N, C-alpha and C positions, 0 to 999 in steps of 0.2 A: 552423581547425578541420573538421572532417569530419561531415557530419551522418549522422542515423542513417540505418537502412533505409529506402527509398522503398516504392509501393505493391507496385510490380512485384517487389520482392526479400523480402516479406512472403507464407508461405503458412499453411492452415489446421493448427494443431497446432502451430505455432514456439511455443515457450516460453522463458520465463525467470526465474531466480528471484535474491533475495538473503539474506540471515542476515545479523540485525543484534542483539545483546543489548539488553534494555531496561532501562536504569540508572535509578538515582536521580537522576543529574543530567540525564537526556533527559526525566523525569517533571517536576522542577521548571521545569525550562526550557521545556518545551512548557506548563506552566500559568501561567508569567509571561509568554511569546507569545500566546497564545489568550486570556487571562483569565479561565480556566475554573480557579477555585480550589477546586472540589469537594473537601472534604476527605473522600472515598473516596479519591483520588489521591494528599493530602497527609501525612494525619495519621491513624499507624497505631493510635492509641487509638481514632479515631473507626472507622475501616475494622475493627478488630476486632469490632466491634459489628453490623457487615451481616454479610450471608450470604456474603459473600466471606471474613471472617475476617482479611483483610491488605490491604494498598494493590492498586490496579488501576491499570495506567495508562491515559490517554483513549484511547477506541476511534480516533476521529480521528488521534490520535499513530502507532496501530499501522498505521491504514489508507494514511496520509503515506505508509508505504516503498511504496505501488503508484506514485506519483507519482514518486517516486527510483526506480524500475525502467524505469516506461513511459520517463521522459527521458533516463536514461542507456545503458538496453539495449536495448530492445524497445518501440518502434523504435530510441528513443536520441536525441539530439541535435537538436532542432526539430520534436519531436512536440508539437503541442497537445493538451491534454487536455478533452474538449469536456463529460463527463458522468462521473459514478461512482455506481452504485446500490450500498449496503453494507448489509449484515446481519452484526451482533454476535452471535456465535451464544457466545462463550465468553469468562472473564476471562484478561486478560493480566497476570500478576505482574511486581513488579520482578525483574529479573536473568533472566526468560525469554529463551531464546533464540527468535525469530521468525524462520521463512522466507516471505518472500513470494514468491507465485508468478504471473505473467501467461500465460496461453494463449491465443492468438489462436483465437476460435471462429466469426468471421464478419469476410466483406471486401465491400465495397461499393465496387468501382472506379471507377464513375459519379460519386460522392459523394465521393472520398478518405476513406471512414471504414473503421476497424478497432474490430469489439468483441472486447475481451478477456475471459474469467473472471478474476476477481483472488480467488485466496485466500492465506490465511495462516495458517500452522500454527505449534503452540509445540515444545518439543522433544519433546515425548512422541509427535508428530504427530498433536494434535487439530487440528480446522479451529475457528480462534478467529473470523475475518472472512471472510464472503465477498460477492462479489458480481460486477459486470460494468463495466465500462469504455469508453467510446467515444472515440476519439482521431482526429487528423487526423495521418497520418504526413507526414513532411517530402516536400517536390517532389523531384522527382530532383536532384541536386547537381549545380552549374551548373560547366562546365568554366573 
């Protein structure tokens, strides 16, 4: 297994992104796994009476795309996720395409910590989730 990038391989402004369609199955499975059975996520009749007018995805499900991104791309395998600040800015509807992006904004080499701007956009380019993550990148790969 190849570890992700270590501190010396990471630079301010480095970024990565992934795009995923939010499906009915995703929302139902997340509700089952998390226990969050709020009808705004699962019941179209209920959701139609809310300000959103349709079912919406769980905010934490959308934000979990950051974990996927950090653990597989930037820095990648071996990354330790330490902290995440999140702001939910707009609803995510079933069948939306969400692009999660992470950009390095700060490095603390003494502590082996990296801070990233984390953002998620829908297919219209609307910022739906914003925050910052703090991670510990993998140590230099052993030979």
